[in-house]
C-alpha positions as CSV (number, residue, x, y, z in Angstrom):
1,M,112.5,112.3,118.2
2,P,112.8,112.9,114.5
3,I,110.0,112.3,111.9
4,V,111.3,109.5,109.7
5,F,110.7,109.7,105.9
6,D,111.3,107.1,103.3
7,A,114.2,108.5,101.2
8,D,112.8,106.9,98.0
9,T,109.2,108.0,98.2
10,G,109.3,111.0,100.6
11,K,106.5,109.4,102.6
12,V,106.3,109.6,106.4
13,I,107.4,106.2,107.9
14,E,107.3,107.1,111.5
15,G,105.9,110.2,113.2
16,H,102.6,110.9,111.5
17,H,101.0,112.2,114.7
18,R,104.0,114.4,115.6
19,L,103.9,115.9,112.1
20,R,100.1,116.5,112.3
21,A,100.5,118.2,115.7
22,W,103.3,120.4,114.4
23,T,101.3,121.3,111.3
24,E,98.2,122.2,113.4
25,L,100.3,124.4,115.7
26,R,101.9,126.2,112.8
27,T,98.4,126.7,111.2
28,E,97.2,128.2,114.5
29,G,100.1,130.7,114.4
30,V,102.1,129.1,117.1
31,K,105.9,129.7,116.6
32,V,107.4,126.3,116.8
33,P,110.9,125.3,115.5
34,D,111.2,123.1,112.4
35,Y,110.8,119.4,113.3
36,P,113.8,117.1,113.1
37,K,113.8,115.0,110.0
38,Q,115.4,111.7,109.2
39,M,115.6,110.1,105.8
40,V,116.0,106.4,105.7
41,R,116.6,104.2,102.6
42,F,115.2,100.7,102.7
43,R,116.4,97.8,100.6
44,D,112.9,96.5,99.9
45,D,109.3,96.6,101.1
46,N,110.0,93.8,103.7
47,E,112.7,95.9,105.3
48,R,110.4,98.9,105.4
49,L,107.6,97.0,107.0
50,G,110.0,95.5,109.5
51,F,111.1,99.0,110.5
52,V,107.6,100.2,111.0
53,V,106.5,97.1,112.9
54,A,109.5,97.2,115.2
55,A,109.2,101.0,115.8
56,N,105.6,100.6,116.8
57,L,106.2,97.5,119.0
58,F,108.8,99.4,121.0
59,R,106.7,102.5,121.4
60,R,103.2,101.2,122.0
61,H,101.8,100.3,125.4
62,L,101.9,96.5,125.0
63,T,102.7,94.0,127.6
64,R,105.7,91.8,126.9
65,E,103.3,88.9,126.2
66,Q,101.4,91.0,123.7
67,R,104.6,92.0,121.9
68,A,105.7,88.4,121.7
69,E,102.4,87.3,120.2
70,V,102.5,90.1,117.5
71,V,106.1,89.0,116.6
72,A,105.1,85.4,116.5
73,R,102.1,86.1,114.2
74,L,104.3,88.2,111.9
75,R,107.0,85.6,111.7
76,R,104.4,82.9,110.9
77,R,103.0,85.1,108.1
78,D,106.2,86.4,106.4
79,G,109.3,85.3,108.2
80,A,111.6,87.5,110.2
81,Y,111.8,91.2,109.4
82,G,114.9,93.2,108.6
83,A,115.6,96.6,110.3
84,S,114.9,97.5,113.8
85,P,114.3,101.1,114.8
86,R,117.6,101.0,116.7
87,S,119.7,100.2,113.7
88,S,120.6,102.0,110.5
89,T,119.8,101.0,107.0
90,S,121.2,104.0,105.4
91,G,123.7,105.4,107.9
92,T,121.4,108.3,108.7
93,R,119.9,107.0,112.0
94,R,121.3,108.5,115.2
């Protein structure tokens, strides 16, 4: 699973813990291959936030009801979000 970076800012969007684990292993002298990287370009902050929320909702250990509640709260707050972690915003997603 690649570590996802914002193409405009260079900041990690998804994979903070994987990157930290990789860095700690390298610091300890463990020979690990370079981590897979993916650069994603977002149209705006709303699309970026939508990507992060969707990625976390699919990955985290939430019940279906808990996911539905989170989505409902976010929609009430800001409206529907743009990108899903399964779609491409820049043509670089696998």
